[in-house]
C-alpha positions, 0 to 999 in steps of 0.5 A: 377673729374676723379681722386677723391676718390669715396665718394667725387666724388659721393657727388659732382656730387650729389650736382652738379646735384641738383644744375643743377635740381634747375636751370632747367638744367634737362638733365645735372642733370639727367646725373649727377645722372646717373654717381653717380648711375653707380659708382660701389663704390659710397656710397649706400645713394648717390646712392639712393639720386641720384635715388630719385632726378633723379625720381623726375626730371623724374616725373616733365618732364613727364617721368613717366615710368622712374620715377617709375623705379627709384623709384622702385630701391630705394624701392628695396634697403635694406639700405635705411632710412624709411624716404626716402622709405616713400617719395619714395612710396608717390611720386611713388603713385603721378606718378601712380595716374597721369598715372590713376593707381588708384589701384597702387596709392592707394596701395603706399599711403596705404604702407606709412600710415601703416609704423610704422616709417613714419613721421606724415607729410608723413602719412597725405600727404598719407591719403589726396592723397588716399582720392583725388584718391578715390574721382576720382573713386566715392569710398565711402571711400573718406571721411574717408580717408580725415577726417583722413587726416585732423585730422593728419594735425590738429595734425601737426598744418597745418591750411591751409591743415585742411581748405582746406580738410574741404572746399572739404568735405563741398563742395563735400559731402553736402547731406551726411552733411545734413544727419548726421546733421539731424541724430545727432539732432535725426530727 
């Protein structure tokens, strides 16, 4: 691959890194992604994809700080797709939440939720994770976020997530559910 033009070489390294990652060869995958990222004339889409894939492997391997650094690089890029930006923000929020950076996680989820071009799936997942994160800290906005997430998943026809969120709300908000039921009946 030493003499190959940069675009085909970057693409080949990217795909090889993805294949290595799928086979559990994380060190080799990270190395291939690093080579793409360090290529001065690699197309920006290949660099951002390599950063994303490397960040995901680092997150899965418990290297949270390095994963966030990769995600930060992507978010700072001006020429990335809205879809990649939404995925990156969402996953950075997941990593921050795993590091107990609740404020950072919620901020990232809110950024996805407010993106006009985020997919409905990304928005629903961000609302769900925001609700779960708020629940961890006992925030009263938990139910609101989860209810909005359930509504988004209903629109998407994702019955499994609707059932999961409904069960969570019923289990964790029993007293509140009773109050709402009584209020609705005029008691």
